[in-house]
C-alpha positions in Angstrom: -13.4 -1.1 12.5 -13.6 2.4 11.1 -16.9 4.2 10.5 -16.3 4.2 6.7 -16.1 0.4 6.7 -19.2 0.1 8.9 -21.1 2.2 6.4 -19.7 0.3 3.4 -20.6 -3.1 5.0 -24.2 -1.8 5.6 -24.5 -0.6 2.0 -23.3 -4.0 0.7 -25.8 -5.8 2.9 -28.7 -3.6 1.8 -27.8 -4.1 -1.8 -27.6 -7.9 -1.4 -31.0 -7.9 0.4 -32.6 -5.7 -2.3 -31.4 -8.0 -5.1 -32.4 -11.3 -3.4 -36.1 -11.3 -4.5 -35.1 -10.6 -8.1 -32.7 -13.6 -8.0 -35.3 -15.9 -6.5 -37.9 -14.8 -9.0 -35.7 -16.1 -11.8 -36.3 -19.7 -10.8 -40.1 -19.4 -10.1 -42.3 -21.3 -12.5 -39.4 -22.6 -14.7 -40.9 -25.4 -16.8 -39.3 -28.8 -15.9 -40.2 -30.2 -19.3 -38.1 -27.8 -21.4 -34.7 -29.4 -21.8 -34.0 -27.6 -25.0 -34.3 -24.2 -23.2 -31.9 -25.4 -20.5 -29.5 -26.6 -23.3 -29.7 -23.2 -25.0 -29.0 -21.4 -21.7 -25.9 -23.6 -21.1 -24.7 -23.1 -24.6 -25.1 -19.4 -24.4 -23.4 -19.3 -21.0 -20.5 -21.2 -22.5 -20.2 -18.8 -25.4 -20.3 -15.8 -23.0 -17.6 -17.4 -20.9 -15.4 -18.0 -24.0 -16.0 -14.4 -25.1 -15.1 -13.1 -21.6 -11.9 -15.2 -21.6 -10.9 -13.9 -25.0 -11.4 -10.3 -23.9 -9.7 -10.8 -20.6 -6.3 -9.6 -22.0 -7.7 -6.1 -22.4 -7.6 -3.6 -19.6 -10.9 -2.3 -18.2 -12.4 0.8 -20.0 -11.5 3.0 -17.0 -7.8 1.9 -16.9 -5.5 4.6 -15.7 -2.0 5.0 -14.4 -1.7 3.3 -11.0 -0.9 5.6 -8.1 2.5 4.0 -7.3 4.2 7.0 -5.7 3.6 5.8 -2.2 5.8 4.4 0.5 4.0 2.1 2.9 5.2 0.1 6.0 4.6 -3.6 6.1 3.5 -5.4 9.3 7.2 -5.9 10.3 8.0 -2.2 10.0 9.9 -2.5 6.7 9.1 0.2 4.1 8.1 -0.6 0.5 8.1 2.1 -2.2 5.5 0.8 -4.7 7.2 2.5 -7.7 10.1 0.1 -7.2 7.8 -2.7 -8.4 7.2 -1.2 -11.8 8.0 -3.7 -14.4 6.2 -6.5 -12.5 2.6 -7.5 -12.6 1.1 -6.5 -9.2 -1.9 -7.9 -7.5 -2.9 -5.4 -4.8 -5.5 -6.7 -2.5 -7.4 -4.6 0.1 -8.4 -6.8 3.0 -8.9 -6.9 6.8 -8.6 -9.5 9.4 -12.4 -9.2 10.3 -13.4 -9.8 6.6 -14.5 -13.4 6.1 -14.3 -13.5 2.3 -10.8 -11.9 2.5 -9.6 -14.8 4.5 -10.9 -17.3 1.9 -8.9 -15.6 -0.9 -5.5 -15.4 0.8 -4.5 -19.1 0.2 -5.0 -18.5 -3.5 -2.7 -15.5 -3.4 -0.1 -17.5 -1.6 -0.2 -20.3 -4.2 -0.1 -17.8 -7.1 2.9 -16.0 -5.5 4.7 -19.4 -5.3 3.8 -20.4 -8.8 4.4 -17.1 -10.7 6.7 -15.0 -8.5 9.7 -15.9 -10.6 8.0 -14.6 -13.7 7.7 -11.1 -12.4 4.5 -11.3 -10.4 4.1 -9.7 -7.0 1.1 -10.0 -4.6 0.7 -7.2 -2.1 -1.9 -7.3 0.7 -3.1 -4.0 2.2 -4.9 -4.3 5.5 -7.2 -1.3 5.6 -7.6 -0.9 9.4 -5.7 -3.5 11.3 -2.6 -2.8 13.4 0.6 -4.8 12.7 0.0 -6.6 16.0 -3.3 -7.9 14.6 -1.9 -8.7 11.2 1.2 -10.7 12.3 -0.4 -13.7 14.0 -2.9 -14.0 11.1 -0.1 -13.9 8.5 2.0 -16.4 10.4 -1.0 -18.8 10.8 -1.5 -18.8 7.0 2.2 -18.7 6.2 1.8 -15.7 4.0 4.7 -15.3 1.5 4.1 -11.8 0.3 4.2 -8.3 1.9 1.3 -7.4 4.2 1.1 -3.6 4.1 -0.4 -1.4 6.9 -3.3 0.7 5.6 -4.4 2.0 9.0 -4.3 5.8 9.0 -3.3 5.8 5.3 -6.5 7.3 3.9 -4.4 9.0 1.3 -3.4 5.7 -0.2 -6.9 4.2 0.1 -8.4 7.3 -1.5 -6.0 7.1 -4.4 -7.4 3.7 -5.3 -10.9 4.4 -4.2 -13.6 5.0 -3.5 -13.5 1.6 -1.8 -17.1 0.5 -0.9 -16.4 -3.0 0.4 -13.9 -5.7 1.0 -12.2 -7.6 -0.5 -11.2 -5.6 -3.6 -8.3 -6.5 -5.8 -6.4 -4.3 -8.2 -4.3 -5.6 -11.1 -1.4 -3.4 -12.2 0.4 -4.3 -15.4 4.1 -4.1 -16.1 3.8 -0.6 -17.5 2.2 0.7 -14.2 -1.4 0.8 -15.5 -4.2 0.1 -13.1 -5.6 -2.4 -15.6 -8.4 -4.2 -13.8 -10.4 -4.0 -10.6 -12.2 -7.0 -9.0 -14.8 -6.3 -6.3 -15.6 -9.1 -3.9 -14.1 -12.6 -3.6 -12.4 -14.3 -6.5 -11.5 -17.9 -7.1 -7.9 -19.0 -7.8 -9.0 -19.9 -11.4 -10.4 -16.3 -12.0 -7.2 -14.8 -10.5 -4.9 -17.1 -12.6 -6.8 -16.3 -15.8 -6.4 -12.5 -15.2 -2.8 -13.0 -14.2 -1.9 -15.0 -17.4 -3.2 -12.2 -19.6 -0.8 -9.7 -17.9 2.4 -11.7 -17.5 
């Protein structure tokens, strides 16, 4: 694993540890006899979720043209020019074989590629620092059905989408070639599918 990823992992761990006491303190001293407060919290959370779903169709405030003028090799040595995918909705996932949360997400990407591929949807996985020899057995075991691109020694590409401070990170690129949304960390299939449906 490269030094930049060791530093990124350390920063993420430190941030998680710093926020842990604040999260724990939210539950301390909560009155058990206040069901109306709990109901209000649930109702408010539902309203926020509905609002988030309604606003999901919009791109992030920092949306910009996606850097698609790159040609990358996949794990089998075939080259892919990203600009050739313009006109499709692209899910670009940065991952690594050593990243536990990355492995958890991949089955959802496979299912979404199966379900929505014929509607102009394309998943791309970019392994940030694995060799093709490390990637192939992993992809075969999971029966990956989308291109697994080699990001090793391609800091130019990673920097174009960065800075990347941790893995996994997922970029949504719409049909017009706009880098529309960024999701840091693991995402469930439901979250991914909601974002996808707003872009198809």
